[in-house]
N, C-alpha and C positions, 0 to 999 in steps of 0.2 A: 520551632521548628528549626535544627540545624540547616536551615534553608535560607535563601537569601531574601528574606523578609523585608529588608529595608531598601532593596534596590528598586530601580525604576521598573515599569512594566516589561516583563521579560517576553519577547516574541516567539522563543523556542516552543514548538508543539508540545502539547500536555503528553502526548505519547512518549515523547523523548525524556520529559523531565519527571511528571508525576510517576509513571511506572517504574523509573529508576529510584525514586524515592522511597518507595514502599519497601523493596528488599534491603536497603541501606538501614535506616532507622525508623521509616514510617510503621513498619510491622510492630515494632516494639512500643511506639507512641500510642497505638491502637490498644495495647494491654494497659498502659498507664491511664488512658482516659477514663474509663469506667471506675476506676479506684478514686481518681481525683474528683469525679462528679458525686460519688457516694459520700466522700468527705464534705462536699460543699453542701448536699442537702437542700437543694433549692426546691421550692414547692412545685407541683405540677401546674401547668398552665401559664408558666412564666414566659417572658420575653428576653431572649438571649441574644448577646452579641459575641462572636468569635474574632478575635483580632489576630490576623495572620493566620487564616483558617487552612491554609496549604491545601493538601488533598482531601481534607474533610473527615480526619479521623476523630475529633473532638465533636464535630456536628453530628456524626453518625451515632456516637455514643450518647448525645443528648436526646436524639430522637428515639433511640432504643429503649432508654430507661425512664425519662423524664416527663414525657407527654407535653411538650411545650407548646405554647400558642404560635410561637414565631422564633426562628433562629436566623440571624443575619450574619453571614459570613463575609469578612473583609480581608483582601489580601492585594499586594501590589503586583503580584504575577498573574497575568490573564491565563498563562498556561495551567497553573495550578487550579484556578477557578474552573477553567474548562474541564478539567480532570474530575473536580469534585462534582460539577453539574452532571457529567456522565454518570458518575458512581452513585450520586444520591439524588433520587427523583422523588421529591416530597414536596407539596404544595405549601408547606409550612416554612420552606427554606427560600431565602433569596440571597443573592451575593452582590457585592460592590467592589470595584477595583479601587484601592486606595491604601494609603500608608498608615502604619500605627500612630505615628506622630501627628497626623491631621485627619482624623476619622471623618468620613463622609456621612455622619449619622447624628441624630438629635440625642438629647439627654432623656432618655425614656426607658432603659433596660433594667430589669430586675437582676440580671447577671450579665457581667462583663468579663470574659475569660480569654485566655491566649496559652497556647501549648508550644513550648520550644521556640520562643519568639524573642523576648526581651533581650537575651544575651547577644543575639547576632547585631543588635543595634549599637552605633557609638553610644559612649557614656551620656553625651548631652541628649541624643535622642531616645535612650532608655527613660530618662526623666519625663521627656515630652510626651512619649507614648504612655507611661504610666499615668500623667496627669490627664491625657486625653480618654484613657480608660475610665477614670474617676469621673470626668465630664459627662461620659456616655451613659453612666448609671444614674438611676433615679435616686433620690434622697433615701438613704436606708437600704439601697441595693448592694449587692455583693461584687466585688472586683477580685479576681483570682488568676493565678497563672502557675505554670510548672516549667521548669528547665532540667536538663540532664546534669548530673553530678559528674561533670567531665573530670575533675581532679581526684575523684573517688571511685565509687562503685557503678560507673557506667562502665562494665568491665569489657564490653566489646572493643571500646575505643581505647581504654587503658592498655590492653594487651598490645594493640597496634602501637600506640605512642611509646610505651616502655620498650618495646623491641627496637623501634626506629632510634631511640635515644642510645641504647646501647651500641648500635653501630656507628652513631653519629651524635656526640653529646650537643652539638650546635642546633639540634632538632628541638630542644627544649623551648626554644623561642616560638615554634610554630604549634607547640602542644596546646590543645584546647583547654587543658586544665589551666595553663597559664594565661591564655587569651581571653579566657571568659571568667574573670573573677566575680562577676555578678552570681555565678552558679553556686552560692552558698548562702544558707539561712540567713547569716547576719547581713550580708550585702542586700539579699532580697528585702529583709525588713526595713534596712535603712532606705531603700528606693520607695517602698510603699508608705513609709512614714513621710518622706518628703513630698510625695504625691497628694498627702492630705488625708489618708485613710486611718481608721481607727480600728480597735478590736482586731489587730493583726496577729495571725498564728501562722506556723510553718510546720510542716512534716515531710518525712521522707516516704516515697512511694516506691517499693521495691517489686519488679516483676521478673519472671524467668525468661531468659533467652536462650531457647534451645535451637541449635543448629544441626541440620540433618548430618553434615559431614563438613570437611574443612573447605571444600570448594562453596558451600553455602555461607560460610563465614567470610571467606576471603574475596569472592568474586564482587561483592558490592564495594569494596575498596578500589576496585577498577572502574567504577562507574563515574558519571559526571557529578554525582552527588557526594562523592568522597571528599575528604579535606584536599585542598589545593596541593599540599605537599606530597600526598600519595600519588595524585595524578601527574606530578611533575618528574617522578623518578625515572632515570634511564632504566633500561630492562634488566641490566645485571644488578643494580642496587636494589631494585624493586624485588628481584628474585631473593636477595640475601635478606631483606627485611621479612618477605613471606616465610622463609625458612626459620628465621628467628622467631616470628610469632608462632609458627606451627610447634616449636619446640616448647614454648611456654603454655600452651593451651592444655586443659584437662580433657583430652580426647579419649572417650571411652571405647571398649572393646568393640563395640558395633560401629564406631566412627562418629557418634553424636558428641555433641560438645554443649555442656550445660553451663551457662553463666547467668549473672544478674545484672539487670540495668536499674540503676537507681535514679529516680527523678525527685527533685525538691520542689514541694508545692508550697504556695503562700496564698492566704486569702485576707481580706479586709473588708470593712464596710464604710460605705461613703456617708 
């Protein structure tokens, strides 16, 4: 989740955070999740653990397609969990407030998964979280994750950062493509190998991201879910970035903007 999954419990109400995450990248995560699960092909009636469950995109996809016996969602943000509880009402689901690097669960899950989480942790905590995911899986269980391809084909964000860098080359140090080196198949494989997994595989998952118009594309960059750099800009510079972005987008005659979002997925066996 491009969300603050490694921070302490956030007191901000779910209506302020969860509802802002959905139009930013949450809606696109909901498209990636079913493809990710089809690739994993976990049998029905399995016990699942979703680490950094956020607003529940991955949990809902599990419920929709895989008939689980149980899904446990863990997230450090009480506001995200409150949002997920309101959105997903299913007796098979329960939630725990906790961090990925110290999961409040036992070692019993058939599948331990995370979406858009590992990259936002510090390098030391990435390994701790990966090892905790391995610990939480039963022997022979699956551990899997996906992250955005920030440096490549997560095109929504690439258009923003490329435009911002044209106006100010110093912005490169804030670019998520540079800040999240984990978001590459080689780096993900190295992390899973260090965590003790075997039979490791990676793949790209591409989903369409179609925006109704430029406002549908741009307004999420003004929300609290947008990168800190975007939120920190003075009005005149933000307007310049906005127009630079607009100039680079493939805007159709009807105003729609069709892009692609790529996620890198990885799986292994305990």
